[in-house]
N, CA, C, O and the ligand as a Tripos MOL2 file, in Angstrom:
@<TRIPOS>MOLECULE
protein
  269   267    68     0     0
PROTEIN
NO_CHARGES

@<TRIPOS>ATOM
      1 N         -14.0220  -42.5200  -35.7610 N.3       1 MET1
      2 CA        -13.6520  -40.9470  -35.6580 C.3       1 MET1
      3 C         -12.2380  -40.8360  -36.4180 C.2       1 MET1
      4 O         -11.4020  -41.7320  -36.5380 O.2       1 MET1
      5 N         -12.1800  -39.6230  -36.8620 N.am      2 GLU2
      6 CA        -10.7670  -39.3070  -37.5930 C.3       2 GLU2
      7 C         -10.2430  -38.0070  -36.9320 C.2       2 GLU2
      8 O         -10.9760  -37.1030  -36.5320 O.2       2 GLU2
      9 N          -8.7940  -38.0170  -36.8570 N.am      3 ALA3
     10 CA         -8.0990  -36.8120  -36.3780 C.3       3 ALA3
     11 C          -7.1870  -36.5320  -37.4650 C.2       3 ALA3
     12 O          -7.0740  -37.2080  -38.4870 O.2       3 ALA3
     13 N          -6.5210  -35.4420  -37.1570 N.am      4 ILE4
     14 CA         -5.4710  -35.1000  -38.1430 C.3       4 ILE4
     15 C          -3.9220  -35.3640  -37.4670 C.2       4 ILE4
     16 O          -3.6200  -34.9270  -36.3560 O.2       4 ILE4
     17 N          -3.0860  -36.0780  -38.2470 N.am      5 CYS5
     18 CA         -1.8300  -36.2500  -37.6800 C.3       5 CYS5
     19 C          -1.0390  -35.0240  -37.6560 C.2       5 CYS5
     20 O          -0.8700  -34.3110  -38.6450 O.2       5 CYS5
     21 N          -0.5420  -34.7940  -36.4540 N.am      6 PRO6
     22 CA          0.1920  -33.3860  -36.2210 C.3       6 PRO6
     23 C           1.6000  -33.4330  -37.0720 C.2       6 PRO6
     24 O           2.2460  -32.4330  -37.3860 O.2       6 PRO6
     25 N           1.8960  -34.5890  -37.3350 N.am      7 GLU7
     26 CA          3.1910  -34.7010  -38.2260 C.3       7 GLU7
     27 C           3.2140  -34.5330  -39.8280 C.2       7 GLU7
     28 O           4.0580  -33.9470  -40.5060 O.2       7 GLU7
     29 N           2.0860  -35.1910  -40.2320 N.am      8 CYS8
     30 CA          2.0610  -35.3150  -41.6400 C.3       8 CYS8
     31 C           0.6730  -34.8440  -42.1430 C.2       8 CYS8
     32 O           0.4390  -34.9140  -43.3490 O.2       8 CYS8
     33 N          -0.2820  -34.3580  -41.2650 N.am      9 ASP9
     34 CA         -1.6340  -33.7590  -41.6880 C.3       9 ASP9
     35 C          -2.5030  -34.6670  -42.2850 C.2       9 ASP9
     36 O          -3.5990  -34.3070  -42.7150 O.2       9 ASP9
     37 N          -2.0230  -36.0570  -42.3580 N.am     10 ALA10
     38 CA         -2.8840  -36.8520  -42.7770 C.3      10 ALA10
     39 C          -4.0250  -37.4230  -41.8120 C.2      10 ALA10
     40 O          -3.8340  -37.4000  -40.5960 O.2      10 ALA10
     41 N          -5.1130  -37.8930  -42.3050 N.am     11 LYS11
     42 CA         -6.2100  -38.4010  -41.5090 C.3      11 LYS11
     43 C          -5.9660  -39.6960  -40.6980 C.2      11 LYS11
     44 O          -5.6800  -40.7230  -41.3130 O.2      11 LYS11
     45 N          -6.0570  -39.7020  -39.4560 N.am     12 VAL12
     46 CA         -5.7740  -40.9700  -38.6400 C.3      12 VAL12
     47 C          -7.1330  -41.3010  -38.1870 C.2      12 VAL12
     48 O          -7.8740  -40.5170  -37.5950 O.2      12 VAL12
     49 N          -7.4520  -42.7040  -38.5520 N.am     13 VAL13
     50 CA         -8.7450  -43.2060  -37.9990 C.3      13 VAL13
     51 C          -8.4610  -43.8570  -36.6690 C.2      13 VAL13
     52 O          -7.5790  -44.6900  -36.4590 O.2      13 VAL13
     53 N          -9.4100  -43.3210  -35.7080 N.am     14 VAL14
     54 CA         -9.2530  -43.6300  -34.3810 C.3      14 VAL14
     55 C         -10.5260  -44.5430  -34.0220 C.2      14 VAL14
     56 O         -11.5910  -44.3610  -34.6110 O.2      14 VAL14
     57 N         -10.3830  -45.5020  -33.0650 N.am     15 GLU15
     58 CA        -11.5420  -46.3730  -32.7610 C.3      15 GLU15
     59 C         -12.8290  -45.4460  -32.3010 C.2      15 GLU15
     60 O         -12.6940  -44.3400  -31.7770 O.2      15 GLU15
     61 N         -13.8110  -45.9310  -32.5160 N.am     16 SER16
     62 CA        -15.0730  -45.2940  -32.2630 C.3      16 SER16
     63 C         -15.3160  -44.4270  -31.0510 C.2      16 SER16
     64 O         -15.9120  -43.3500  -31.0800 O.2      16 SER16
     65 N         -14.7440  -45.0610  -29.8730 N.am     17 GLU17
     66 CA        -14.7220  -44.3530  -28.5930 C.3      17 GLU17
     67 C         -13.2880  -44.1970  -28.0560 C.2      17 GLU17
     68 O         -12.9830  -44.8300  -27.0450 O.2      17 GLU17
     69 N         -12.4380  -43.4460  -28.6230 N.am     18 PRO18
     70 CA        -11.1590  -43.0900  -28.1030 C.3      18 PRO18
     71 C         -11.3100  -42.5150  -26.8610 C.2      18 PRO18
     72 O         -12.3210  -41.8930  -26.5350 O.2      18 PRO18
     73 N         -10.0560  -42.7460  -25.9310 N.am     19 LYS19
     74 CA        -10.0430  -42.0440  -24.5530 C.3      19 LYS19
     75 C          -8.7310  -41.2900  -24.5820 C.2      19 LYS19
     76 O          -7.7880  -41.6310  -25.2980 O.2      19 LYS19
     77 N          -8.7180  -40.1440  -23.6850 N.am     20 ILE20
     78 CA         -7.6930  -39.4420  -23.5320 C.3      20 ILE20
     79 C          -6.4400  -40.3470  -23.2410 C.2      20 ILE20
     80 O          -6.4780  -41.1940  -22.3480 O.2      20 ILE20
     81 N          -5.3420  -40.1440  -24.0150 N.am     21 GLY21
     82 CA         -4.1240  -41.0380  -23.8310 C.3      21 GLY21
     83 C          -4.0790  -42.2020  -24.6520 C.2      21 GLY21
     84 O          -3.0670  -42.9020  -24.6600 O.2      21 GLY21
     85 N          -5.1080  -42.4850  -25.3640 N.am     22 HIS22
     86 CA         -5.3100  -43.6200  -26.3180 C.3      22 HIS22
     87 C          -4.1850  -43.4670  -27.4380 C.2      22 HIS22
     88 O          -4.0620  -42.4040  -28.0460 O.2      22 HIS22
     89 N          -3.4240  -44.4920  -27.6720 N.am     23 ARG23
     90 CA         -2.3480  -44.4100  -28.5330 C.3      23 ARG23
     91 C          -2.7180  -44.9630  -30.0610 C.2      23 ARG23
     92 O          -3.2160  -46.0660  -30.2860 O.2      23 ARG23
     93 N          -2.4480  -44.1910  -30.8380 N.am     24 VAL24
     94 CA         -2.7110  -44.5640  -32.2850 C.3      24 VAL24
     95 C          -1.4240  -44.3070  -32.9490 C.2      24 VAL24
     96 O          -0.5930  -43.5060  -32.5210 O.2      24 VAL24
     97 N          -1.2670  -45.1680  -34.2390 N.am     25 ILE25
     98 CA         -0.1510  -44.8670  -35.1440 C.3      25 ILE25
     99 C          -0.6730  -44.4430  -36.5170 C.2      25 ILE25
    100 O          -1.5240  -45.0500  -37.1670 O.2      25 ILE25
    101 N          -0.0510  -43.3280  -36.8620 N.am     26 CYS26
    102 CA         -0.4200  -42.8210  -38.1810 C.3      26 CYS26
    103 C           0.0570  -43.7590  -39.3360 C.2      26 CYS26
    104 O           1.2200  -44.1430  -39.4550 O.2      26 CYS26
    105 N          -0.9580  -44.0790  -40.1610 N.am     27 ARG27
    106 CA         -0.4740  -44.9840  -41.1870 C.3      27 ARG27
    107 C           0.3060  -44.5000  -42.1720 C.2      27 ARG27
    108 O           0.8620  -45.2030  -43.0160 O.2      27 ARG27
    109 N           0.3820  -43.0720  -42.0850 N.am     28 SER28
    110 CA          1.0540  -42.4490  -43.2860 C.3      28 SER28
    111 C           2.4120  -42.3540  -42.9930 C.2      28 SER28
    112 O           3.2260  -42.5990  -43.8830 O.2      28 SER28
    113 N           2.8080  -42.0080  -41.7860 N.am     29 CYS29
    114 CA          4.1030  -41.5780  -41.4070 C.3      29 CYS29
    115 C           4.6830  -42.3240  -40.2460 C.2      29 CYS29
    116 O           5.8510  -42.1970  -39.8780 O.2      29 CYS29
    117 N           3.8040  -43.1040  -39.6960 N.am     30 LYS30
    118 CA          4.2710  -44.1700  -38.6070 C.3      30 LYS30
    119 C           4.4130  -43.6560  -37.2430 C.2      30 LYS30
    120 O           4.7510  -44.2840  -36.2390 O.2      30 LYS30
    121 N           4.0490  -42.1980  -37.3790 N.am     31 SER31
    122 CA          4.2010  -41.7700  -35.9160 C.3      31 SER31
    123 C           3.4360  -42.2650  -34.8020 C.2      31 SER31
    124 O           2.2500  -42.4870  -35.0460 O.2      31 SER31
    125 N           3.8270  -42.4780  -33.6920 N.am     32 VAL32
    126 CA          3.0080  -42.8390  -32.5720 C.3      32 VAL32
    127 C           2.3550  -41.6710  -32.0510 C.2      32 VAL32
    128 O           3.0790  -40.7260  -31.7420 O.2      32 VAL32
    129 N           1.0740  -41.5660  -31.8950 N.am     33 LEU33
    130 CA          0.3720  -40.4180  -31.3320 C.3      33 LEU33
    131 C          -0.7260  -40.8070  -30.1970 C.2      33 LEU33
    132 O          -1.2160  -41.9190  -30.0050 O.2      33 LEU33
    133 N          -0.9410  -39.7950  -29.6100 N.am     34 THR34
    134 CA         -1.8110  -40.0090  -28.3780 C.3      34 THR34
    135 C          -2.9360  -38.9670  -28.4940 C.2      34 THR34
    136 O          -2.7970  -37.8220  -28.9220 O.2      34 THR34
    137 N          -4.1050  -39.5510  -28.0350 N.am     35 VAL35
    138 CA         -5.3870  -38.6090  -28.0230 C.3      35 VAL35
    139 C          -5.1830  -37.5010  -26.8540 C.2      35 VAL35
    140 O          -4.9580  -37.8170  -25.6860 O.2      35 VAL35
    141 N          -5.2800  -36.2680  -27.2800 N.am     36 ILE36
    142 CA         -5.1630  -35.2370  -26.1760 C.3      36 ILE36
    143 C          -6.4020  -34.5460  -26.0640 C.2      36 ILE36
    144 O          -6.5230  -33.6710  -25.2070 O.2      36 ILE36
    145 N          -7.3700  -34.8490  -26.8590 N.am     37 ARG37
    146 CA         -8.6620  -34.1300  -26.8100 C.3      37 ARG37
    147 C          -9.7140  -34.8370  -27.3820 C.2      37 ARG37
    148 O          -9.4130  -35.4850  -28.3840 O.2      37 ARG37
    149 N         -10.9050  -34.8840  -26.9950 N.am     38 LEU38
    150 CA        -11.9130  -35.7430  -27.4950 C.3      38 LEU38
    151 C         -12.9430  -34.9720  -28.6120 C.2      38 LEU38
    152 O         -13.2970  -35.3950  -29.7120 O.2      38 LEU38
    153 N         -13.2690  -33.7980  -27.9980 N.am     39 LEU39
    154 CA        -14.1720  -32.9360  -28.8300 C.3      39 LEU39
    155 C         -13.5740  -31.4230  -29.1580 C.2      39 LEU39
    156 O         -13.7870  -30.5000  -28.3710 O.2      39 LEU39
    157 N         -12.9760  -31.2770  -30.1130 N.am     40 PRO40
    158 CA        -12.8140  -32.0630  -31.3770 C.3      40 PRO40
    159 C         -11.7370  -33.0610  -31.0150 C.2      40 PRO40
    160 O         -10.9250  -32.8010  -30.1270 O.2      40 PRO40
    161 N         -11.7160  -34.2840  -31.7360 N.am     41 LEU41
    162 CA        -10.6050  -35.2900  -31.6160 C.3      41 LEU41
    163 C          -9.3010  -34.7260  -32.0980 C.2      41 LEU41
    164 O          -9.1830  -34.2670  -33.2340 O.2      41 LEU41
    165 N          -8.2920  -34.7650  -31.1990 N.am     42 GLU42
    166 CA         -7.0210  -34.1830  -31.3540 C.3      42 GLU42
    167 C          -6.0540  -35.0650  -31.0230 C.2      42 GLU42
    168 O          -6.1440  -35.8140  -30.0490 O.2      42 GLU42
    169 N          -4.8540  -35.0200  -31.9880 N.am     43 LEU43
    170 CA         -3.8650  -36.0410  -31.5330 C.3      43 LEU43
    171 C          -2.5570  -35.0460  -31.4590 C.2      43 LEU43
    172 O          -2.3730  -33.9590  -32.0060 O.2      43 LEU43
    173 N          -1.7080  -35.8210  -30.5730 N.am     44 ASP44
    174 CA         -0.2480  -35.2860  -30.3580 C.3      44 ASP44
    175 C           0.5890  -36.4530  -30.4990 C.2      44 ASP44
    176 O           0.2170  -37.6260  -30.5120 O.2      44 ASP44
    177 N           1.8520  -35.9630  -30.6100 N.am     45 TRP45
    178 CA          2.8850  -36.9830  -30.5280 C.3      45 TRP45
    179 C           2.9180  -37.6530  -28.9770 C.2      45 TRP45
    180 O           2.8740  -37.0370  -27.9120 O.2      45 TRP45
    181 N           3.0010  -38.9740  -29.1710 N.am     46 ALA46
    182 CA          3.0940  -39.7600  -27.6800 C.3      46 ALA46
    183 C           4.5720  -39.6300  -27.4480 C.2      46 ALA46
    184 O           5.3800  -39.9860  -28.3050 O.2      46 ALA46
    185 N           4.9260  -39.1230  -26.2950 N.am     47 PHE47
    186 CA          6.2950  -38.9200  -25.8010 C.3      47 PHE47
    187 C           6.5830  -40.4050  -25.1260 C.2      47 PHE47
    188 O           5.8110  -40.9290  -24.3240 O.2      47 PHE47
    189 N           7.6840  -40.9290  -25.5330 N.am     48 VAL48
    190 CA          8.0760  -42.2140  -24.7690 C.3      48 VAL48
    191 C           8.5490  -41.9170  -23.4210 C.2      48 VAL48
    192 O           9.5510  -41.2140  -23.2830 O.2      48 VAL48
    193 N           8.0120  -42.3200  -22.5570 N.am     49 GLU49
    194 CA          8.4810  -42.1730  -21.0010 C.3      49 GLU49
    195 C           9.3200  -43.0820  -20.5560 C.2      49 GLU49
    196 O           8.9540  -44.2550  -20.4730 O.2      49 GLU49
    197 N          10.5530  -42.7000  -20.2060 N.am     50 PRO50
    198 CA         11.6260  -43.7160  -19.7040 C.3      50 PRO50
    199 C          11.1050  -44.3560  -18.4830 C.2      50 PRO50
    200 O          10.5160  -43.6500  -17.6650 O.2      50 PRO50
    201 N          11.2640  -45.6720  -18.2630 N.am     51 PHE51
    202 CA         10.6840  -46.2720  -17.2510 C.3      51 PHE51
    203 C          11.5220  -46.0720  -15.8610 C.2      51 PHE51
    204 O          10.9780  -45.8950  -14.7710 O.2      51 PHE51
    205 N          12.8720  -46.1270  -16.0680 N.am     52 GLU52
    206 CA         13.5050  -46.1600  -14.5420 C.3      52 GLU52
    207 C          14.2130  -44.7720  -14.5770 C.2      52 GLU52
    208 O          15.1320  -44.7440  -13.7580 O.2      52 GLU52
    209 N          14.0750  -43.6830  -15.2330 N.am     53 ASP53
    210 CA         14.7930  -42.8030  -15.3320 C.3      53 ASP53
    211 C          14.3050  -41.4080  -14.5470 C.2      53 ASP53
    212 O          14.7950  -40.2890  -14.6940 O.2      53 ASP53
    213 N          13.2940  -41.7610  -13.7460 N.am     54 THR54
    214 CA         12.5880  -40.5740  -13.0610 C.3      54 THR54
    215 C          13.3770  -40.3640  -11.9610 C.2      54 THR54
    216 O          13.5810  -41.2680  -11.1510 O.2      54 THR54
    217 N          13.8950  -39.1400  -11.8330 N.am     55 PRO55
    218 CA         14.6950  -38.7760  -10.6460 C.3      55 PRO55
    219 C          13.9220  -38.5340   -9.4880 C.2      55 PRO55
    220 O          13.1310  -37.5900   -9.4990 O.2      55 PRO55
    221 N          14.0270  -39.1850   -8.5870 N.am     56 SER56
    222 CA         13.4280  -39.1070   -7.1830 C.3      56 SER56
    223 C          14.2870  -38.8090   -6.1800 C.2      56 SER56
    224 O          15.4690  -38.7270   -6.5160 O.2      56 SER56
    225 N          13.9870  -38.6000   -4.8890 N.am     57 ASP57
    226 CA         14.4680  -37.9530   -3.8610 C.3      57 ASP57
    227 C          15.3320  -39.3310   -3.0850 C.2      57 ASP57
    228 O          15.3250  -39.4960   -1.8650 O.2      57 ASP57
    229 N          15.9350  -40.0970   -3.9010 N.am     58 ASP58
    230 CA         16.7650  -41.1380   -3.3060 C.3      58 ASP58
    231 C          18.1460  -40.9710   -3.0420 C.2      58 ASP58
    232 O          18.9210  -41.8600   -2.6900 O.2      58 ASP58
    233 N          18.4480  -39.5660   -3.2670 N.am     59 GLY59
    234 CA         19.9180  -38.9250   -3.0540 C.3      59 GLY59
    235 C          20.3530  -39.2200   -1.7640 C.2      59 GLY59
    236 O          21.4700  -39.6960   -1.5600 O.2      59 GLY59
    237 N          19.5090  -38.9580   -0.8240 N.am     60 ARG60
    238 CA         19.8850  -39.0200    0.5360 C.3      60 ARG60
    239 C          20.3810  -40.7120    0.9550 C.2      60 ARG60
    240 O          21.2540  -41.0790    1.7420 O.2      60 ARG60
    241 N          19.5680  -41.4200    0.2010 N.am     61 GLU61
    242 CA         19.8280  -43.0180    0.4800 C.3      61 GLU61
    243 C          21.1050  -43.4160   -0.0280 C.2      61 GLU61
    244 O          21.8730  -44.1510    0.5930 O.2      61 GLU61
    245 N          21.3270  -42.9420   -1.1370 N.am     62 ARG62
    246 CA         22.7700  -43.0510   -1.7050 C.3      62 ARG62
    247 C          23.8530  -42.4500   -0.9970 C.2      62 ARG62
    248 O          24.9300  -43.0210   -0.8240 O.2      62 ARG62
    249 N          23.5760  -41.2900   -0.5810 N.am     63 ALA63
    250 CA         24.6480  -40.6750    0.2940 C.3      63 ALA63
    251 C          24.9010  -41.5200    1.4990 C.2      63 ALA63
    252 O          26.0590  -41.7750    1.8290 O.2      63 ALA63
    253 N          23.8490  -41.9790    2.1900 N.am     64 ALA64
    254 CA         24.0420  -42.9100    3.2890 C.3      64 ALA64
    255 C          24.7460  -44.1300    2.9660 C.2      64 ALA64
    256 O          25.5520  -44.6150    3.7600 O.2      64 ALA64
    257 N          24.5070  -44.6170    1.9230 N.am     65 ARG65
    258 CA         25.3300  -45.9170    1.4990 C.3      65 ARG65
    259 C          26.7490  -45.6720    1.2620 C.2      65 ARG65
    260 O          27.6280  -46.4890    1.5350 O.2      65 ARG65
    261 N          26.9450  -44.5280    0.7490 N.am     66 ALA66
    262 CA         28.2970  -44.0360    0.2690 C.3      66 ALA66
    263 C          29.1310  -43.7570    1.5730 C.2      66 ALA66
    264 O          30.3390  -43.9880    1.6340 O.2      66 ALA66
    265 N          28.4530  -43.2850    2.5260 N.am     67 GLY67
    266 CA         29.1300  -42.8610    3.5980 C.3      67 GLY67
    267 C          29.3950  -44.0120    4.6350 C.2      67 GLY67
    268 O          30.0080  -43.7750    5.6760 O.2      67 GLY67
    269 ZN          1.3240  -38.7870  -39.9810 Zn       68 ZN68
@<TRIPOS>BOND
     1     1     2 1
     2     2     3 1
     3     3     4 2
     4     3     5 am
     5     5     6 1
     6     6     7 1
     7     7     8 2
     8     7     9 am
     9     9    10 1
    10    10    11 1
    11    11    12 2
    12    11    13 am
    13    13    14 1
    14    14    15 1
    15    15    16 2
    16    15    17 am
    17    17    18 1
    18    18    19 1
    19    19    20 2
    20    19    21 am
    21    21    22 1
    22    22    23 1
    23    23    24 2
    24    23    25 am
    25    25    26 1
    26    26    27 1
    27    27    28 2
    28    27    29 am
    29    29    30 1
    30    30    31 1
    31    31    32 2
    32    31    33 am
    33    33    34 1
    34    34    35 1
    35    35    36 2
    36    35    37 am
    37    37    38 1
    38    38    39 1
    39    39    40 2
    40    39    41 am
    41    41    42 1
    42    42    43 1
    43    43    44 2
    44    43    45 am
    45    45    46 1
    46    46    47 1
    47    47    48 2
    48    47    49 am
    49    49    50 1
    50    50    51 1
    51    51    52 2
    52    51    53 am
    53    53    54 1
    54    54    55 1
    55    55    56 2
    56    55    57 am
    57    57    58 1
    58    58    59 1
    59    59    60 2
    60    59    61 am
    61    61    62 1
    62    62    63 1
    63    63    64 2
    64    63    65 am
    65    65    66 1
    66    66    67 1
    67    67    68 2
    68    67    69 am
    69    69    70 1
    70    70    71 1
    71    71    72 2
    72    71    73 am
    73    73    74 1
    74    74    75 1
    75    75    76 2
    76    75    77 am
    77    77    78 1
    78    78    79 1
    79    79    80 2
    80    79    81 am
    81    81    82 1
    82    82    83 1
    83    83    84 2
    84    83    85 am
    85    85    86 1
    86    86    87 1
    87    87    88 2
    88    87    89 am
    89    89    90 1
    90    90    91 1
    91    91    92 2
    92    91    93 am
    93    93    94 1
    94    94    95 1
    95    95    96 2
    96    95    97 am
    97    97    98 1
    98    98    99 1
    99    99   100 2
   100    99   101 am
   101   101   102 1
   102   102   103 1
   103   103   104 2
   104   103   105 am
   105   105   106 1
   106   106   107 1
   107   107   108 2
   108   107   109 am
   109   109   110 1
   110   110   111 1
   111   111   112 2
   112   111   113 am
   113   113   114 1
   114   114   115 1
   115   115   116 2
   116   115   117 am
   117   117   118 1
   118   118   119 1
   119   119   120 2
   120   119   121 am
   121   121   122 1
   122   122   123 1
   123   123   124 2
   124   123   125 am
   125   125   126 1
   126   126   127 1
   127   127   128 2
   128   127   129 am
   129   129   130 1
   130   130   131 1
   131   131   132 2
   132   131   133 am
   133   133   134 1
   134   134   135 1
   135   135   136 2
   136   135   137 am
   137   137   138 1
   138   138   139 1
   139   139   140 2
   140   139   141 am
   141   141   142 1
   142   142   143 1
   143   143   144 2
   144   143   145 am
   145   145   146 1
   146   146   147 1
   147   147   148 2
   148   147   149 am
   149   149   150 1
   150   150   151 1
   151   151   152 2
   152   151   153 am
   153   153   154 1
   154   154   155 1
   155   155   156 2
   156   155   157 am
   157   157   158 1
   158   158   159 1
   159   159   160 2
   160   159   161 am
   161   161   162 1
   162   162   163 1
   163   163   164 2
   164   163   165 am
   165   165   166 1
   166   166   167 1
   167   167   168 2
   168   167   169 am
   169   169   170 1
   170   170   171 1
   171   171   172 2
   172   171   173 am
   173   173   174 1
   174   174   175 1
   175   175   176 2
   176   175   177 am
   177   177   178 1
   178   178   179 1
   179   179   180 2
   180   179   181 am
   181   181   182 1
   182   182   183 1
   183   183   184 2
   184   183   185 am
   185   185   186 1
   186   186   187 1
   187   187   188 2
   188   187   189 am
   189   189   190 1
   190   190   191 1
   191   191   192 2
   192   191   193 am
   193   193   194 1
   194   194   195 1
   195   195   196 2
   196   195   197 am
   197   197   198 1
   198   198   199 1
   199   199   200 2
   200   199   201 am
   201   201   202 1
   202   202   203 1
   203   203   204 2
   204   203   205 am
   205   205   206 1
   206   206   207 1
   207   207   208 2
   208   207   209 am
   209   209   210 1
   210   210   211 1
   211   211   212 2
   212   211   213 am
   213   213   214 1
   214   214   215 1
   215   215   216 2
   216   215   217 am
   217   217   218 1
   218   218   219 1
   219   219   220 2
   220   219   221 am
   221   221   222 1
   222   222   223 1
   223   223   224 2
   224   223   225 am
   225   225   226 1
   226   226   227 1
   227   227   228 2
   228   227   229 am
   229   229   230 1
   230   230   231 1
   231   231   232 2
   232   231   233 am
   233   233   234 1
   234   234   235 1
   235   235   236 2
   236   235   237 am
   237   237   238 1
   238   238   239 1
   239   239   240 2
   240   239   241 am
   241   241   242 1
   242   242   243 1
   243   243   244 2
   244   243   245 am
   245   245   246 1
   246   246   247 1
   247   247   248 2
   248   247   249 am
   249   249   250 1
   250   250   251 1
   251   251   252 2
   252   251   253 am
   253   253   254 1
   254   254   255 1
   255   255   256 2
   256   255   257 am
   257   257   258 1
   258   258   259 1
   259   259   260 2
   260   259   261 am
   261   261   262 1
   262   262   263 1
   263   263   264 2
   264   263   265 am
   265   265   266 1
   266   266   267 1
   267   267   268 2
@<TRIPOS>SUBSTRUCTURE
     1 MET1         2 RESIDUE 1 A MET
     2 GLU2         6 RESIDUE 1 A GLU
     3 ALA3        10 RESIDUE 1 A ALA
     4 ILE4        14 RESIDUE 1 A ILE
     5 CYS5        18 RESIDUE 1 A CYS
     6 PRO6        22 RESIDUE 1 A PRO
     7 GLU7        26 RESIDUE 1 A GLU
     8 CYS8        30 RESIDUE 1 A CYS
     9 ASP9        34 RESIDUE 1 A ASP
    10 ALA10       38 RESIDUE 1 A ALA
    11 LYS11       42 RESIDUE 1 A LYS
    12 VAL12       46 RESIDUE 1 A VAL
    13 VAL13       50 RESIDUE 1 A VAL
    14 VAL14       54 RESIDUE 1 A VAL
    15 GLU15       58 RESIDUE 1 A GLU
    16 SER16       62 RESIDUE 1 A SER
    17 GLU17       66 RESIDUE 1 A GLU
    18 PRO18       70 RESIDUE 1 A PRO
    19 LYS19       74 RESIDUE 1 A LYS
    20 ILE20       78 RESIDUE 1 A ILE
    21 GLY21       82 RESIDUE 1 A GLY
    22 HIS22       86 RESIDUE 1 A HIS
    23 ARG23       90 RESIDUE 1 A ARG
    24 VAL24       94 RESIDUE 1 A VAL
    25 ILE25       98 RESIDUE 1 A ILE
    26 CYS26      102 RESIDUE 1 A CYS
    27 ARG27      106 RESIDUE 1 A ARG
    28 SER28      110 RESIDUE 1 A SER
    29 CYS29      114 RESIDUE 1 A CYS
    30 LYS30      118 RESIDUE 1 A LYS
    31 SER31      122 RESIDUE 1 A SER
    32 VAL32      126 RESIDUE 1 A VAL
    33 LEU33      130 RESIDUE 1 A LEU
    34 THR34      134 RESIDUE 1 A THR
    35 VAL35      138 RESIDUE 1 A VAL
    36 ILE36      142 RESIDUE 1 A ILE
    37 ARG37      146 RESIDUE 1 A ARG
    38 LEU38      150 RESIDUE 1 A LEU
    39 LEU39      154 RESIDUE 1 A LEU
    40 PRO40      158 RESIDUE 1 A PRO
    41 LEU41      162 RESIDUE 1 A LEU
    42 GLU42      166 RESIDUE 1 A GLU
    43 LEU43      170 RESIDUE 1 A LEU
    44 ASP44      174 RESIDUE 1 A ASP
    45 TRP45      178 RESIDUE 1 A TRP
    46 ALA46      182 RESIDUE 1 A ALA
    47 PHE47      186 RESIDUE 1 A PHE
    48 VAL48      190 RESIDUE 1 A VAL
    49 GLU49      194 RESIDUE 1 A GLU
    50 PRO50      198 RESIDUE 1 A PRO
    51 PHE51      202 RESIDUE 1 A PHE
    52 GLU52      206 RESIDUE 1 A GLU
    53 ASP53      210 RESIDUE 1 A ASP
    54 THR54      214 RESIDUE 1 A THR
    55 PRO55      218 RESIDUE 1 A PRO
    56 SER56      222 RESIDUE 1 A SER
    57 ASP57      226 RESIDUE 1 A ASP
    58 ASP58      230 RESIDUE 1 A ASP
    59 GLY59      234 RESIDUE 1 A GLY
    60 ARG60      238 RESIDUE 1 A ARG
    61 GLU61      242 RESIDUE 1 A GLU
    62 ARG62      246 RESIDUE 1 A ARG
    63 ALA63      250 RESIDUE 1 A ALA
    64 ALA64      254 RESIDUE 1 A ALA
    65 ARG65      258 RESIDUE 1 A ARG
    66 ALA66      262 RESIDUE 1 A ALA
    67 GLY67      266 RESIDUE 1 A GLY
    68 ZN68       269 GROUP 0 **** ****
């Protein structure tokens, strides 16, 4: 299957049975893309998610330690 790179409009070849969230790299511009839709096949930029930067509600725990 083929999709269009949102960055450079080049054709990006995706494996025969892509899944939502499947990552592909545009050979033209080297952008890391992710499958966001299957029919029709659509790609979007893959956002790099920070691993340990997710703000959680551990604020209380910190306050307890500080106190
Ligand atoms: Zn591209």
